[in-house]
Steps between C-alpha positions, in 0.01 A plus 500: 500500500237435232396796292144378447215396727230285344169590665351158448460155649495343152772236468461529122587870490793445736630218281479715186716765669743242640535326163568841338780567750322787673590509871190562708322433822129436533248663726131421537320827426184412695261670256132400493456446126123447529441875540623562144203452269561714193340320204803574279749216571805716419386781731425249776837320465700825504303639796571186705868508401527866607334423835744212556801717411385770743438246778865398526732721704843494337773739389568266206308469174171321562341287228140388528273327250151363470344284232139503387379214281185568301284396208515779239160403356300507824724715720486231771800513732647167610654532844636211700253210514267511800515123545530176303151524345556858382844398376364215286215714363737783409747281312215322321361836387843615382560197273555597138481870582732796523544710810731789586755525777557864592783578738535845645825588670624790706854593591543744786814704549450721803179696433510434126296213356530383141241256366458273203264238368538196274228286341553147372240282327476132588280220365404195704502179296199271465592251772277233646300569814682214675832680438364819652371314804838329544677836473270662756551203734876548468456850648767684301274767349285567808698809602538644149294764324316311226542171684809358328879523514607497135867469597433178690280198457226732373702548183301216343195729510661766281429488129690815406621836628526835324721746682748498786539151650641638826186709532301177507706393799435833671763762418565672164875497560607683183266794572622497861863507379421805285345682795778403743761627253309827458527536878876447493520131591783309335591133508779434750423806710296812518 
């Protein structure tokens, strides 16, 4: 029986856990994220993660996470693109600029919830508009916060990253490991 339930439908988060050898199951938390509007990206991400962790009924450890992508200069939050036009406009505006990826996570053990947050800085390279249009037409980044999947074809968009690479993908695994260990989790068994 797995010792961890991932409260997420993200295949990226599930793959990070699988690749790290962490047995888990997944469960869609069914949380309406649009009701979380705190202007502080870290507060918003953690609040959504906590709501997701609480939404899953399990006697096992429950891990939930949420990522907020934003421009630190303007405070603008980049959710998932609303359509192809929005997607193109967003990636065009991000060219040559830095943005932050803030992931809040929550781990629930019974009634206890422990949270954490990780911020990674990422710069989008100065690519041609035709490349952005081709990427949007491909469809890979349409379901991603920020509008790109840096671990996939969208990697060509990335100029550089400062911080935790796994956080870019959606789960700050090393911070999660620390928290799981604090809660008594050990590799190979509980």
